[in-house]
MOPAC internal coordinates of N, CA, C and O (Angstrom, degrees):
PM7 1SCF
backbone

  N    0.0000 0     0.00 0     0.00 0    0    0    0
  C    1.4506 1     0.00 0     0.00 0    1    0    0
  C    1.5353 1   111.03 1     0.00 0    2    1    0
  O    1.2310 1   120.13 1   144.59 1    3    2    1
  N    1.3404 1   117.35 1   -35.41 1    3    2    1
  C    1.4579 1   120.17 1   179.04 1    5    3    2
  C    1.5296 1   111.26 1   -63.47 1    6    5    3
  O    1.2310 1   120.98 1   140.97 1    7    6    5
  N    1.3228 1   115.74 1   -39.03 1    7    6    5
  C    1.4654 1   119.83 1   179.76 1    9    7    6
  C    1.5091 1   110.41 1   -67.62 1   10    9    7
  O    1.2310 1   119.94 1   137.17 1   11   10    9
  N    1.3288 1   117.72 1   -42.83 1   11   10    9
  C    1.4606 1   121.27 1   177.67 1   13   11   10
  C    1.5210 1   109.67 1   -60.71 1   14   13   11
  O    1.2310 1   120.40 1   133.05 1   15   14   13
  N    1.3291 1   116.84 1   -46.95 1   15   14   13
  C    1.4628 1   120.15 1   179.92 1   17   15   14
  C    1.5188 1   111.81 1   -61.83 1   18   17   15
  O    1.2310 1   119.95 1   138.86 1   19   18   17
  N    1.3179 1   117.70 1   -41.14 1   19   18   17
  C    1.4714 1   120.63 1   179.24 1   21   19   18
  C    1.5210 1   110.32 1   -62.85 1   22   21   19
  O    1.2310 1   120.17 1   137.50 1   23   22   21
  N    1.3260 1   117.28 1   -42.50 1   23   22   21
  C    1.4697 1   120.87 1   178.28 1   25   23   22
  C    1.5278 1   110.52 1   -64.78 1   26   25   23
  O    1.2310 1   120.06 1   138.82 1   27   26   25
  N    1.3237 1   117.49 1   -41.18 1   27   26   25
  C    1.4730 1   120.68 1  -179.92 1   29   27   26
  C    1.5258 1   110.95 1   -67.26 1   30   29   27
  O    1.2310 1   119.81 1   141.38 1   31   30   29
  N    1.3124 1   117.97 1   -38.62 1   31   30   29
  C    1.4614 1   120.87 1   179.93 1   33   31   30
  C    1.5291 1   111.84 1   -64.32 1   34   33   31
  O    1.2310 1   120.32 1   147.39 1   35   34   33
  N    1.3135 1   116.99 1   -32.61 1   35   34   33
  C    1.4601 1   120.44 1  -179.51 1   37   35   34
  C    1.5222 1   112.95 1   -93.29 1   38   37   35
  O    1.2310 1   120.09 1   175.94 1   39   38   37
  N    1.3326 1   117.43 1    -4.06 1   39   38   37
  C    1.4542 1   121.13 1  -179.82 1   41   39   38
  C    1.5204 1   113.15 1    74.32 1   42   41   39
  O    1.2310 1   120.53 1  -157.28 1   43   42   41
  N    1.3120 1   116.60 1    22.72 1   43   42   41
  C    1.4650 1   121.48 1  -177.23 1   45   43   42
  C    1.5348 1   111.35 1   -79.54 1   46   45   43
  O    1.2310 1   121.12 1   -34.97 1   47   46   45
  N    1.3170 1   115.46 1   145.03 1   47   46   45
  C    1.4488 1   122.92 1   170.62 1   49   47   46
  C    1.5176 1   106.90 1  -105.27 1   50   49   47
  O    1.2310 1   120.48 1   -52.70 1   51   50   49
  N    1.3279 1   116.68 1   127.30 1   51   50   49
  C    1.4595 1   120.56 1  -174.72 1   53   51   50
  C    1.5341 1   110.16 1  -110.20 1   54   53   51
  O    1.2310 1   121.45 1   -51.96 1   55   54   53
  N    1.3256 1   114.84 1   128.04 1   55   54   53
  C    1.4606 1   122.46 1   173.48 1   57   55   54
  C    1.5241 1   106.29 1  -110.49 1   58   57   55
  O    1.2310 1   120.23 1   -60.39 1   59   58   57
  N    1.3119 1   117.17 1   119.61 1   59   58   57
  C    1.4664 1   121.93 1  -176.20 1   61   59   58
  C    1.5246 1   110.62 1   -99.83 1   62   61   59
  O    1.2310 1   121.06 1   -55.16 1   63   62   61
  N    1.3071 1   115.58 1   124.84 1   63   62   61
  C    1.4622 1   122.55 1   173.55 1   65   63   62
  C    1.5180 1   107.57 1  -113.38 1   66   65   63
  O    1.2310 1   120.39 1   -60.51 1   67   66   65
  N    1.3038 1   116.86 1   119.49 1   67   66   65
  C    1.4544 1   120.41 1  -177.24 1   69   67   66
  C    1.5262 1   110.09 1  -129.97 1   70   69   67
  O    1.2310 1   121.11 1   -24.75 1   71   70   69
  N    1.2763 1   115.49 1   155.25 1   71   70   69
  C    1.4588 1   120.57 1   172.64 1   73   71   70
  C    1.5119 1   106.57 1  -121.89 1   74   73   71
  O    1.2310 1   120.48 1   -57.23 1   75   74   73
  N    1.3105 1   116.69 1   122.77 1   75   74   73
  C    1.4450 1   121.32 1  -178.73 1   77   75   74
  C    1.5238 1   109.11 1  -119.32 1   78   77   75
  O    1.2310 1   121.34 1   -57.36 1   79   78   77
  N    1.2880 1   115.03 1   122.64 1   79   78   77
  C    1.4625 1   119.46 1   177.86 1   81   79   78
  C    1.5254 1   108.77 1   -79.70 1   82   81   79
  O    1.2310 1   121.07 1   -57.65 1   83   82   81
  N    1.3081 1   115.57 1   122.35 1   83   82   81
  C    1.4574 1   121.46 1  -179.69 1   85   83   82
  C    1.5316 1   107.13 1  -107.73 1   86   85   83
  O    1.2310 1   120.89 1   -51.45 1   87   86   85
  N    1.3027 1   115.91 1   128.55 1   87   86   85
  C    1.4721 1   120.03 1   179.97 1   89   87   86
  C    1.5258 1   109.30 1  -108.88 1   90   89   87
  O    1.2310 1   122.14 1   -56.86 1   91   90   89
  N    1.3217 1   113.51 1   123.14 1   91   90   89
  C    1.4651 1   121.44 1  -179.65 1   93   91   90
  C    1.5178 1   111.13 1    55.92 1   94   93   91
  O    1.2310 1   120.87 1  -145.02 1   95   94   93
  N    1.3427 1   115.93 1    34.98 1   95   94   93
  C    1.4545 1   121.49 1   176.92 1   97   95   94
  C    1.5206 1   115.34 1    74.39 1   98   97   95
  O    1.2310 1   120.29 1  -167.61 1   99   98   97
  N    1.3353 1   117.05 1    12.39 1   99   98   97
  C    1.4750 1   120.80 1  -175.51 1  101   99   98
  C    1.5291 1   109.47 1  -123.21 1  102  101   99
  O    1.2310 1   121.37 1   -43.85 1  103  102  101
  N    1.3282 1   114.98 1   136.15 1  103  102  101
  C    1.4546 1   121.70 1   173.61 1  105  103  102
  C    1.5275 1   108.24 1   -86.45 1  106  105  103
  O    1.2310 1   119.97 1   -37.97 1  107  106  105
  N    1.3119 1   117.66 1   142.03 1  107  106  105
  C    1.4605 1   118.62 1   173.26 1  109  107  106
  C    1.5262 1   108.93 1   -88.07 1  110  109  107
  O    1.2310 1   120.49 1    -8.01 1  111  110  109
  N    1.3277 1   116.67 1   171.99 1  111  110  109
  C    1.4690 1   121.33 1  -176.89 1  113  111  110
  C    1.5060 1   113.19 1   -59.71 1  114  113  111
  O    1.2310 1   120.25 1   140.58 1  115  114  113
  N    1.3166 1   117.13 1   -39.42 1  115  114  113
  C    1.4587 1   121.10 1  -179.65 1  117  115  114
  C    1.5308 1   110.50 1   -64.29 1  118  117  115
  O    1.2310 1   120.54 1   136.88 1  119  118  117
  N    1.3326 1   116.57 1   -43.12 1  119  118  117
  C    1.4680 1   119.78 1   178.52 1  121  119  118
  C    1.5221 1   111.17 1   -64.61 1  122  121  119
  O    1.2310 1   119.93 1   139.28 1  123  122  121
  N    1.3230 1   117.74 1   -40.72 1  123  122  121
  C    1.4667 1   121.01 1   178.62 1  125  123  122
  C    1.5222 1   110.68 1   -61.60 1  126  125  123
  O    1.2310 1   120.85 1   136.29 1  127  126  125
  N    1.3327 1   115.98 1   -43.71 1  127  126  125
  C    1.4660 1   119.89 1   179.77 1  129  127  126
  C    1.5258 1   110.74 1   -62.56 1  130  129  127
  O    1.2310 1   120.76 1   132.46 1  131  130  129
  N    1.3316 1   116.16 1   -47.54 1  131  130  129
  C    1.4688 1   120.59 1  -179.40 1  133  131  130
  C    1.5179 1   111.87 1   -61.30 1  134  133  131
  O    1.2310 1   120.77 1   138.88 1  135  134  133
  N    1.3206 1   116.14 1   -41.12 1  135  134  133
  C    1.4613 1   119.73 1   178.31 1  137  135  134
  C    1.5251 1   110.95 1   -62.96 1  138  137  135
  O    1.2310 1   120.96 1   137.36 1  139  138  137
  N    1.3279 1   115.77 1   -42.64 1  139  138  137
  C    1.4644 1   119.78 1   178.86 1  141  139  138
  C    1.5197 1   112.52 1   -62.35 1  142  141  139
  O    1.2310 1   120.54 1   138.40 1  143  142  141
  N    1.3253 1   116.58 1   -41.60 1  143  142  141
  C    1.4635 1   121.39 1   179.45 1  145  143  142
  C    1.5239 1   110.09 1   -63.29 1  146  145  143
  O    1.2310 1   120.30 1   134.51 1  147  146  145
  N    1.3123 1   117.04 1   -45.49 1  147  146  145
  C    1.4684 1   120.64 1  -178.68 1  149  147  146
  C    1.5259 1   111.66 1   -68.19 1  150  149  147
  O    1.2310 1   120.25 1   142.51 1  151  150  149
  N    1.3247 1   117.14 1   -37.49 1  151  150  149
  C    1.4749 1   120.24 1   176.80 1  153  151  150
  C    1.5239 1   110.08 1   -63.54 1  154  153  151
  O    1.2310 1   120.60 1   138.10 1  155  154  153
  N    1.3264 1   116.45 1   -41.90 1  155  154  153
  C    1.4764 1   119.20 1  -179.86 1  157  155  154
  C    1.5175 1   111.35 1   -66.67 1  158  157  155
  O    1.2310 1   120.19 1   138.50 1  159  158  157
  N    1.3220 1   117.25 1   -41.50 1  159  158  157
  C    1.4721 1   121.32 1   177.27 1  161  159  158
  C    1.5282 1   110.02 1   -58.29 1  162  161  159
  O    1.2310 1   120.32 1   134.04 1  163  162  161
  N    1.3097 1   116.99 1   -45.96 1  163  162  161
  C    1.4596 1   120.76 1   179.44 1  165  163  162
  C    1.5271 1   110.78 1   -65.37 1  166  165  163
  O    1.2310 1   119.97 1   133.23 1  167  166  165
  N    1.3244 1   117.66 1   -46.77 1  167  166  165
  C    1.4622 1   121.45 1  -177.15 1  169  167  166
  C    1.5252 1   112.02 1   -63.87 1  170  169  167
  O    1.2310 1   120.05 1   135.38 1  171  170  169
  N    1.3123 1   117.50 1   -44.62 1  171  170  169
  C    1.4748 1   121.69 1  -177.53 1  173  171  170
  C    1.5269 1   112.45 1   -65.83 1  174  173  171
  O    1.2310 1   120.55 1   157.58 1  175  174  173
  N    1.3265 1   116.55 1   -22.42 1  175  174  173
  C    1.4718 1   120.11 1  -178.07 1  177  175  174
  C    1.5312 1   113.01 1  -106.62 1  178  177  175
  O    1.2310 1   120.56 1  -176.01 1  179  178  177
  N    1.3341 1   116.54 1     3.99 1  179  178  177
  C    1.4629 1   119.96 1   178.20 1  181  179  178
  C    1.5183 1   113.72 1    84.67 1  182  181  179
  O    1.2310 1   119.80 1  -167.66 1  183  182  181
  N    1.3182 1   117.99 1    12.34 1  183  182  181
  C    1.4571 1   122.13 1  -179.04 1  185  183  182
  C    1.5200 1   112.58 1   -97.99 1  186  185  183
  O    1.2310 1   121.42 1    21.29 1  187  186  185
  N    1.3133 1   114.88 1  -158.71 1  187  186  185
  C    1.4653 1   122.51 1   179.76 1  189  187  186
  C    1.5104 1   109.73 1  -137.29 1  190  189  187
  O    1.2310 1   121.30 1   -23.84 1  191  190  189
  N    1.3302 1   115.13 1   156.16 1  191  190  189
  C    1.4503 1   120.77 1   174.30 1  193  191  190
  C    1.5117 1   110.12 1  -113.61 1  194  193  191
  O    1.2310 1   120.55 1   -38.44 1  195  194  193
  N    1.3113 1   116.56 1   141.56 1  195  194  193
  C    1.4586 1   122.55 1  -179.96 1  197  195  194
  C    1.5161 1   109.41 1  -130.17 1  198  197  195
  O    1.2310 1   120.37 1   -37.05 1  199  198  197
  N    1.3071 1   116.91 1   142.95 1  199  198  197
  C    1.4479 1   122.06 1   172.69 1  201  199  198
  C    1.5156 1   106.80 1  -110.40 1  202  201  199
  O    1.2310 1   120.24 1   -65.28 1  203  202  201
  N    1.3111 1   117.15 1   114.72 1  203  202  201
  C    1.4560 1   121.35 1  -176.75 1  205  203  202
  C    1.5217 1   111.70 1   -61.41 1  206  205  203
  O    1.2310 1   120.07 1   152.57 1  207  206  205
  N    1.3042 1   117.47 1   -27.43 1  207  206  205
  C    1.4545 1   120.30 1   178.30 1  209  207  206
  C    1.5168 1   113.85 1   -72.47 1  210  209  207
  O    1.2310 1   120.33 1   155.79 1  211  210  209
  N    1.3486 1   116.98 1   -24.21 1  211  210  209
  C    1.4541 1   121.51 1  -179.16 1  213  211  210
  C    1.5228 1   112.43 1   -95.12 1  214  213  211
  O    1.2310 1   120.25 1   154.66 1  215  214  213
  N    1.3103 1   117.12 1   -25.34 1  215  214  213
  C    1.4618 1   120.74 1  -178.13 1  217  215  214
  C    1.5230 1   109.52 1   -78.40 1  218  217  215
  O    1.2310 1   120.69 1   -22.56 1  219  218  217
  N    1.3238 1   116.28 1   157.44 1  219  218  217
  C    1.4675 1   120.23 1   175.78 1  221  219  218
  C    1.5158 1   109.67 1   -59.89 1  222  221  219
  O    1.2310 1   121.18 1   138.83 1  223  222  221
  N    1.3048 1   115.35 1   -41.17 1  223  222  221
  C    1.4734 1   119.72 1   178.14 1  225  223  222
  C    1.5088 1   107.92 1  -165.75 1  226  225  223
  O    1.2310 1   121.56 1   -14.84 1  227  226  225
  N    1.3136 1   114.62 1   165.16 1  227  226  225
  C    1.4674 1   119.07 1   175.13 1  229  227  226
  C    1.5098 1   110.35 1   -63.47 1  230  229  227
  O    1.2310 1   120.26 1   148.76 1  231  230  229
  N    1.3043 1   117.11 1   -31.24 1  231  230  229
  C    1.4685 1   121.32 1   179.09 1  233  231  230
  C    1.5359 1   109.79 1   -57.94 1  234  233  231
  O    1.2310 1   120.01 1   138.31 1  235  234  233
  N    1.3363 1   117.58 1   -41.69 1  235  234  233
  C    1.4590 1   120.84 1   178.36 1  237  235  234
  C    1.5272 1   111.40 1   -64.10 1  238  237  235
  O    1.2310 1   120.44 1   140.64 1  239  238  237
  N    1.3248 1   116.76 1   -39.36 1  239  238  237
  C    1.4615 1   120.43 1   178.58 1  241  239  238
  C    1.5243 1   110.54 1   -64.03 1  242  241  239
  O    1.2310 1   120.39 1   136.04 1  243  242  241
  N    1.3344 1   116.86 1   -43.96 1  243  242  241
  C    1.4602 1   120.01 1   179.42 1  245  243  242
  C    1.5324 1   111.41 1   -67.08 1  246  245  243
  O    1.2310 1   120.13 1   144.79 1  247  246  245
  N    1.3063 1   117.36 1   -35.21 1  247  246  245
  C    1.4717 1   119.70 1   175.73 1  249  247  246
  C    1.5225 1   110.89 1   -62.40 1  250  249  247
  O    1.2310 1   120.65 1   138.95 1  251  250  249
  N    1.3181 1   116.37 1   -41.05 1  251  250  249
  C    1.4601 1   119.30 1   178.78 1  253  251  250
  C    1.5276 1   111.51 1   -66.58 1  254  253  251
  O    1.2310 1   120.34 1   140.91 1  255  254  253
  N    1.3109 1   116.96 1   -39.09 1  255  254  253
  C    1.4708 1   120.33 1   177.01 1  257  255  254
  C    1.5183 1   110.02 1   -62.29 1  258  257  255
  O    1.2310 1   120.01 1   135.50 1  259  258  257
  N    1.3240 1   117.58 1   -44.50 1  259  258  257
  C    1.4592 1   121.60 1   177.92 1  261  259  258
  C    1.5187 1   110.49 1   -59.10 1  262  261  259
  O    1.2310 1   120.03 1   136.49 1  263  262  261
  N    1.3175 1   117.55 1   -43.51 1  263  262  261
  C    1.4634 1   121.36 1   179.97 1  265  263  262
  C    1.5275 1   111.78 1   -63.85 1  266  265  263
  O    1.2310 1   120.51 1   139.73 1  267  266  265
  N    1.3254 1   116.64 1   -40.27 1  267  266  265
  C    1.4629 1   120.59 1   177.43 1  269  267  266
  C    1.5238 1   109.72 1   -62.92 1  270  269  267
  O    1.2310 1   120.26 1   134.43 1  271  270  269
  N    1.3202 1   117.11 1   -45.57 1  271  270  269
  C    1.4700 1   120.06 1  -179.16 1  273  271  270
  C    1.5240 1   112.10 1   -66.63 1  274  273  271
  O    1.2310 1   119.89 1   143.43 1  275  274  273
  N    1.3009 1   117.82 1   -36.57 1  275  274  273
  C    1.4643 1   121.20 1   179.08 1  277  275  274
  C    1.5296 1   112.77 1   -68.99 1  278  277  275
  O    1.2310 1   120.63 1   150.88 1  279  278  277
  N    1.3145 1   116.40 1   -29.12 1  279  278  277
  C    1.4667 1   119.31 1  -175.92 1  281  279  278
  C    1.5252 1   112.02 1  -103.57 1  282  281  279
  O    1.2310 1   120.51 1  -160.28 1  283  282  281
  N    1.3265 1   116.63 1    19.72 1  283  282  281
  C    1.4699 1   121.29 1  -179.32 1  285  283  282
  C    1.5233 1   111.52 1   -88.36 1  286  285  283
  O    1.2310 1   121.34 1   -30.20 1  287  286  285
  N    1.3042 1   115.05 1   149.80 1  287  286  285
  C    1.4712 1   122.44 1   175.27 1  289  287  286
  C    1.5086 1   108.46 1  -128.37 1  290  289  287
  O    1.2310 1   120.70 1   -33.11 1  291  290  289
  N    1.3031 1   116.26 1   146.89 1  291  290  289
  C    1.4574 1   121.85 1   174.05 1  293  291  290
  C    1.5160 1   108.65 1  -102.22 1  294  293  291
  O    1.2310 1   120.75 1   -46.86 1  295  294  293
  N    1.3127 1   116.18 1   133.14 1  295  294  293
  C    1.4548 1   122.06 1   176.48 1  297  295  294
  C    1.5201 1   108.14 1  -114.62 1  298  297  295
  O    1.2310 1   120.99 1   -33.03 1  299  298  297
  N    1.3198 1   115.71 1   146.97 1  299  298  297
  C    1.4557 1   120.03 1   177.11 1  301  299  298
  C    1.5299 1   108.19 1  -135.97 1  302  301  299
  O    1.2310 1   121.41 1   -28.09 1  303  302  301
  N    1.3084 1   114.91 1   151.91 1  303  302  301
  C    1.4566 1   119.90 1   177.35 1  305  303  302
  C    1.5254 1   108.34 1  -157.55 1  306  305  303
  O    1.2310 1   121.15 1   -16.00 1  307  306  305
  N    1.3012 1   115.41 1   164.00 1  307  306  305
  C    1.4592 1   121.47 1   176.61 1  309  307  306
  C    1.5232 1   107.71 1  -100.63 1  310  309  307
  O    1.2310 1   120.52 1   -55.88 1  311  310  309
  N    1.3062 1   116.62 1   124.12 1  311  310  309
  C    1.4417 1   121.66 1  -178.32 1  313  311  310
  C    1.5208 1   110.84 1   -72.60 1  314  313  311
  O    1.2310 1   120.54 1   -36.11 1  315  314  313
  N    1.3076 1   116.57 1   143.89 1  315  314  313
  C    1.4599 1   121.12 1   176.08 1  317  315  314
  C    1.5277 1   110.72 1   -89.32 1  318  317  315
  O    1.2310 1   120.41 1  -176.84 1  319  318  317
  N    1.3283 1   116.81 1     3.16 1  319  318  317
  C    1.4624 1   121.31 1  -177.17 1  321  319  318
  C    1.5274 1   113.47 1   -79.94 1  322  321  319
  O    1.2310 1   120.10 1   178.64 1  323  322  321
  N    1.3095 1   117.42 1    -1.36 1  323  322  321
  C    1.4569 1   119.84 1   177.63 1  325  323  322
  C    1.5125 1   112.37 1    88.72 1  326  325  323
  O    1.2310 1   121.07 1    23.12 1  327  326  325
  N    1.3321 1   115.55 1  -156.88 1  327  326  325
  C    1.4636 1   121.08 1  -175.49 1  329  327  326
  C    1.5230 1   111.60 1   -62.50 1  330  329  327
  O    1.2310 1   121.77 1   -29.21 1  331  330  329
  N    1.3245 1   114.21 1   150.79 1  331  330  329
  C    1.4567 1   120.49 1   179.13 1  333  331  330
  C    1.5145 1   112.12 1   -70.57 1  334  333  331
  O    1.2310 1   121.20 1   -39.89 1  335  334  333
  N    1.3169 1   115.31 1   140.11 1  335  334  333
  C    1.4487 1   120.68 1  -179.52 1  337  335  334
  C    1.5423 1   110.95 1  -129.46 1  338  337  335
  O    1.2310 1   120.41 1  -163.98 1  339  338  337
  N    1.3176 1   116.82 1    16.02 1  339  338  337
  C    1.4765 1   124.06 1   177.23 1  341  339  338
  C    1.5296 1   112.98 1    67.84 1  342  341  339
  O    1.2310 1   119.55 1  -165.68 1  343  342  341
  N    1.3247 1   118.46 1    14.32 1  343  342  341
  C    1.4681 1   120.32 1   177.38 1  345  343  342
  C    1.5254 1   109.53 1   -86.44 1  346  345  343
  O    1.2310 1   121.19 1   -20.59 1  347  346  345
  N    1.3278 1   115.33 1   159.41 1  347  346  345
  C    1.4550 1   121.15 1   177.19 1  349  347  346
  C    1.5175 1   108.94 1   -81.06 1  350  349  347
  O    1.2310 1   121.00 1   -51.09 1  351  350  349
  N    1.3204 1   115.69 1   128.91 1  351  350  349
  C    1.4670 1   121.11 1  -179.88 1  353  351  350
  C    1.5235 1   108.32 1  -116.94 1  354  353  351
  O    1.2310 1   120.89 1   -60.81 1  355  354  353
  N    1.3119 1   115.90 1   119.19 1  355  354  353
  C    1.4588 1   120.87 1  -179.26 1  357  355  354
  C    1.5225 1   110.20 1   -75.34 1  358  357  355
  O    1.2310 1   121.33 1   -32.06 1  359  358  357
  N    1.3173 1   115.07 1   147.94 1  359  358  357
  C    1.4615 1   120.70 1   174.75 1  361  359  358
  C    1.5212 1   108.83 1  -131.62 1  362  361  359
  O    1.2310 1   121.44 1   -22.88 1  363  362  361
  N    1.3122 1   114.84 1   157.12 1  363  362  361
  C    1.4534 1   121.11 1   174.88 1  365  363  362
  C    1.5219 1   106.71 1  -140.51 1  366  365  363
  O    1.2310 1   121.10 1   -47.57 1  367  366  365
  N    1.3268 1   115.50 1   132.43 1  367  366  365
  C    1.4462 1   121.08 1  -179.99 1  369  367  366
  C    1.5184 1   108.33 1  -116.48 1  370  369  367
  O    1.2310 1   120.70 1   -49.90 1  371  370  369
  N    1.3117 1   116.26 1   130.10 1  371  370  369
  C    1.4630 1   121.23 1   178.87 1  373  371  370
  C    1.5139 1   109.23 1  -120.87 1  374  373  371
  O    1.2310 1   121.07 1   -31.11 1  375  374  373
  N    1.3044 1   115.55 1   148.89 1  375  374  373
  C    1.4570 1   121.91 1  -178.99 1  377  375  374
  C    1.5259 1   109.54 1  -111.40 1  378  377  375
  O    1.2310 1   120.11 1   -45.48 1  379  378  377
  N    1.3265 1   117.40 1   134.52 1  379  378  377
  C    1.4487 1   121.46 1   178.67 1  381  379  378
  C    1.5284 1   112.03 1   -73.76 1  382  381  379
  O    1.2310 1   120.47 1   150.69 1  383  382  381
  N    1.3180 1   116.70 1   -29.31 1  383  382  381
  C    1.4504 1   120.81 1  -177.44 1  385  383  382
  C    1.5274 1   110.40 1   -85.79 1  386  385  383
  O    1.2310 1   120.56 1   -55.40 1  387  386  385
  N    1.3183 1   116.54 1   124.60 1  387  386  385
  C    1.4547 1   121.83 1  -179.36 1  389  387  386
  C    1.5309 1   111.30 1   -70.01 1  390  389  387
  O    1.2310 1   120.78 1   -29.51 1  391  390  389
  N    1.3115 1   116.11 1   150.49 1  391  390  389
  C    1.4489 1   121.29 1   174.35 1  393  391  390
  C    1.5116 1   115.36 1    89.56 1  394  393  391
  O    1.2310 1   119.57 1   176.75 1  395  394  393
  N    1.3274 1   118.43 1    -3.25 1  395  394  393
  C    1.4597 1   120.77 1   178.64 1  397  395  394
  C    1.5273 1   109.62 1   -95.03 1  398  397  395
  O    1.2310 1   121.18 1   -35.50 1  399  398  397
  N    1.3042 1   115.35 1   144.50 1  399  398  397
  C    1.4642 1   120.91 1   178.06 1  401  399  398
  C    1.5139 1   108.82 1  -103.00 1  402  401  399
  O    1.2310 1   120.67 1   -52.83 1  403  402  401
  N    1.3102 1   116.33 1   127.17 1  403  402  401
  C    1.4638 1   121.28 1   178.74 1  405  403  402
  C    1.5110 1   109.51 1  -107.15 1  406  405  403
  O    1.2310 1   120.54 1   -39.89 1  407  406  405
  N    1.2954 1   116.58 1   140.11 1  407  406  405
  C    1.4491 1   122.87 1   174.97 1  409  407  406
  C    1.5224 1   105.68 1  -129.79 1  410  409  407
  O    1.2310 1   120.95 1   -56.60 1  411  410  409
  N    1.3116 1   115.79 1   123.40 1  411  410  409
  C    1.4606 1   118.70 1  -176.79 1  413  411  410
  C    1.5201 1   109.80 1  -152.33 1  414  413  411
  O    1.2310 1   121.91 1   -19.86 1  415  414  413
  N    1.3070 1   113.95 1   160.14 1  415  414  413
  C    1.4626 1   119.63 1   176.18 1  417  415  414
  C    1.5226 1   108.18 1   -67.78 1  418  417  415
  O    1.2310 1   120.36 1   -29.96 1  419  418  417
  N    1.3205 1   116.91 1   150.04 1  419  418  417
  C    1.4627 1   120.30 1  -176.30 1  421  419  418
  C    1.5230 1   112.81 1   -81.46 1  422  421  419
  O    1.2310 1   120.10 1   171.62 1  423  422  421
  N    1.3160 1   117.41 1    -8.38 1  423  422  421
  C    1.4616 1   120.47 1   178.43 1  425  423  422
  C    1.5153 1   111.13 1   169.88 1  426  425  423
  O    1.2310 1   121.19 1    13.38 1  427  426  425
  N    1.3209 1   115.33 1  -166.62 1  427  426  425
  C    1.4578 1   121.12 1  -177.38 1  429  427  426
  C    1.5301 1   109.11 1  -153.40 1  430  429  427
  O    1.2310 1   121.12 1   -19.29 1  431  430  429
  N    1.3068 1   115.47 1   160.71 1  431  430  429
  C    1.4497 1   120.48 1   174.14 1  433  431  430
  C    1.5177 1   107.67 1   -94.52 1  434  433  431
  O    1.2310 1   120.41 1   -54.46 1  435  434  433
  N    1.3216 1   116.83 1   125.54 1  435  434  433
  C    1.4609 1   121.84 1  -179.31 1  437  435  434
  C    1.5231 1   109.92 1   -64.90 1  438  437  435
  O    1.2310 1   121.16 1   -45.31 1  439  438  437
  N    1.3123 1   115.39 1   134.69 1  439  438  437
  C    1.4749 1   119.51 1   176.95 1  441  439  438
  C    1.5025 1   109.99 1   -72.73 1  442  441  439
  O    1.2310 1   121.46 1   -36.73 1  443  442  441
  N    1.2957 1   114.81 1   143.27 1  443  442  441
  C    1.4720 1   119.60 1   176.78 1  445  443  442
  C    1.5244 1   106.89 1   -79.76 1  446  445  443
  O    1.2310 1   121.09 1   -54.72 1  447  446  445
  N    1.3153 1   115.53 1   125.28 1  447  446  445
  C    1.4724 1   120.12 1  -178.88 1  449  447  446
  C    1.4929 1   112.35 1   -78.44 1  450  449  447
  O    1.2310 1   120.10 1   180.00 1  451  450  449

């Protein structure tokens, strides 16, 4: 949680690349936990998680990251919540057009005015 909060405070987008050794086609508990942590870190910051063992190659993962970064947009708005108090404010973005996939940060820390 500290790492997620640090990334959110700095506005960072995290792309996680992991390699998980699978034995006899089964993940152990430690690998499942680590995968979940990395997926959450990526999701909470608007990034993606990749498993090098599942991808065709790391090159494919990096190509996808490049494509995500090239097709990204920044949105800004003025909050109606008043002055900043350094609390975490959740956001949700919805798209009117069906079939589009949105990737966005789950919120931000309000700046102290």
